[in-house]
C-alpha positions as CSV (number, residue, x, y, z in Angstrom):
1,T,295.8,93.4,85.2
2,S,296.7,95.5,82.2
3,I,295.5,99.0,81.4
4,P,293.7,99.5,78.1
5,V,295.8,101.2,75.4
6,S,293.2,103.9,74.7
7,G,294.0,105.6,78.0
8,T,290.5,105.5,79.4
9,M,289.8,103.4,82.4
10,K,287.2,100.6,82.3
11,F,284.9,101.1,85.3
12,N,283.0,97.8,85.2
13,P,285.2,94.7,85.1
14,R,282.3,92.5,84.1
15,V,281.7,94.4,80.8
16,S,284.0,93.6,78.0
17,S,285.6,96.4,76.0
18,S,286.4,94.0,73.1
19,R,285.3,95.3,69.7
20,R,284.6,91.8,68.5
21,K,282.3,91.0,71.4
22,A,280.5,94.4,71.2
23,R,279.8,93.8,67.5
24,R,278.7,90.2,68.1
25,A,276.3,91.4,70.8
26,H,274.9,94.1,68.5
27,F,274.3,91.9,65.5
28,Q,273.0,89.0,67.5
29,A,270.7,91.1,69.6
30,D,267.1,89.9,70.1
31,S,264.1,91.9,69.0
32,T,263.4,93.7,72.3
33,S,267.0,94.7,72.6
34,R,267.0,96.0,69.0
35,A,263.8,98.1,69.8
36,K,265.8,99.8,72.6
37,I,268.9,100.3,70.4
38,M,266.7,101.8,67.7
39,S,266.0,105.0,69.6
40,A,265.8,108.4,68.1
41,S,266.2,111.9,69.5
42,L,263.1,114.0,70.2
43,S,262.6,117.4,68.6
44,K,263.4,120.5,70.7
45,E,259.7,121.1,71.3
46,L,259.0,117.5,72.5
47,R,262.3,117.6,74.6
48,A,261.1,120.8,76.3
49,K,257.6,119.4,76.9
50,Y,258.6,116.0,78.3
51,N,262.1,116.6,79.6
52,V,263.2,113.4,77.8
53,R,266.0,113.4,75.2
54,S,265.3,110.2,73.2
55,M,262.7,107.4,72.8
56,P,262.6,104.0,71.1
57,I,261.0,104.7,67.7
58,R,257.7,103.0,66.7
59,K,255.3,102.8,63.8
60,D,253.1,106.0,63.4
61,D,255.6,108.4,65.0
62,E,256.2,111.4,62.8
63,V,259.9,112.1,62.0
64,T,262.2,114.4,60.2
65,V,265.4,113.1,58.6
66,V,268.4,115.2,59.7
67,R,271.3,113.4,58.1
68,G,272.2,111.8,54.8
69,L,270.8,112.0,51.3
70,Y,267.2,112.4,52.4
71,K,267.9,115.3,54.9
72,K,264.9,117.6,55.7
73,R,262.3,115.0,54.5
74,E,259.4,114.6,56.9
75,G,256.9,111.8,57.2
76,K,255.3,109.1,59.3
77,V,257.1,105.9,60.2
78,I,255.5,103.1,58.2
79,Q,257.7,100.3,59.4
80,V,260.3,99.6,62.0
81,Y,262.5,97.0,60.4
82,R,264.4,95.6,63.5
83,K,266.1,92.9,61.6
84,K,268.0,95.4,59.4
85,Y,268.2,98.2,62.1
86,V,266.3,100.6,59.8
87,I,263.0,102.4,59.6
88,H,260.9,103.1,56.6
89,I,259.3,106.6,56.3
90,E,256.2,107.5,54.4
91,R,257.5,109.5,51.4
92,V,261.1,108.5,51.5
93,T,261.4,106.1,48.6
94,T,263.5,105.3,45.6
95,D,262.5,103.7,42.3
96,K,263.4,100.3,41.1
97,Q,264.5,99.6,37.5
98,S,260.9,98.6,36.8
99,G,259.7,101.9,38.1
100,A,258.1,100.5,41.3
101,P,258.8,102.6,44.4
102,V,260.8,101.0,47.2
103,P,261.1,102.4,50.8
104,V,264.6,103.5,51.7
105,G,265.9,102.2,55.0
106,I,267.1,105.0,57.3
107,H,268.8,104.4,60.7
108,P,266.8,105.9,63.6
109,S,269.9,107.8,64.8
110,N,269.6,109.9,61.6
111,V,266.1,111.1,62.4
112,V,264.4,113.4,64.9
113,I,260.9,112.5,66.3
114,T,258.5,115.4,65.8
115,R,255.3,113.8,67.0
116,L,254.9,110.8,69.3
117,K,252.3,108.1,68.9
118,L,251.3,107.9,72.6
119,N,249.9,104.9,74.3
120,K,249.8,103.7,77.9
121,D,253.3,102.1,77.7
122,R,254.9,105.1,76.1
123,K,253.4,107.4,78.6
124,A,255.0,105.2,81.3
125,I,258.4,105.4,79.6
126,L,258.1,109.2,79.4
127,E,257.2,109.4,83.0
128,R,260.1,107.2,84.0
129,K,262.6,109.1,81.9
130,N,261.4,112.6,82.9
131,R,264.6,114.1,84.1
132,A,263.2,117.3,85.7
133,A,260.7,115.4,87.8
134,A,263.4,112.9,88.8
135,A,265.5,115.7,90.0
136,K,262.7,117.2,92.0
137,G,261.4,113.8,93.1
138,E,257.9,114.2,91.4
139,K,256.1,112.7,88.4
140,F,253.6,113.9,85.8
141,T,250.1,114.4,87.3
142,E,247.2,112.6,85.6
143,T,245.9,116.0,84.3
144,E,249.3,116.8,82.6
145,V,249.3,113.4,80.9
146,A,245.7,113.9,79.8
147,E,246.5,117.4,78.4
148,A,249.5,116.0,76.5
149,A,247.4,113.3,75.0
150,A,244.7,115.9,74.0
151,L,247.3,118.1,72.3
152,D,248.4,115.1,70.1
């Protein structure tokens, strides 16, 4: 067996460290895998509230752009374009030559979620990912979940 040139050890021999294979897997990923890859960080307030660092992004979440040309722009997610690995945000547009506005694709890693669109499945994800409760061995109570839903 040979040791990788980068100096770091590979811990799982069944996972390839080949750049070619990693890129191939990324660009040939199915829609559900892309949904997971297209996760965005939560804002400091949401992070403190749920003890969760990031969530897969979805339509109707409210986000703030934190990197790139459209930095500090806020808006609601109007489309999650999984095929292109981008999201379209409400007032983040550019104009075509004809003057028609076109939504600008922004990668979810460049945004922060400021308000979550909660449903049953997302509440389950938050509960599963809640790190503080996992450390203590407890979960959200029904009342805490109801209060969180009432606040949103």
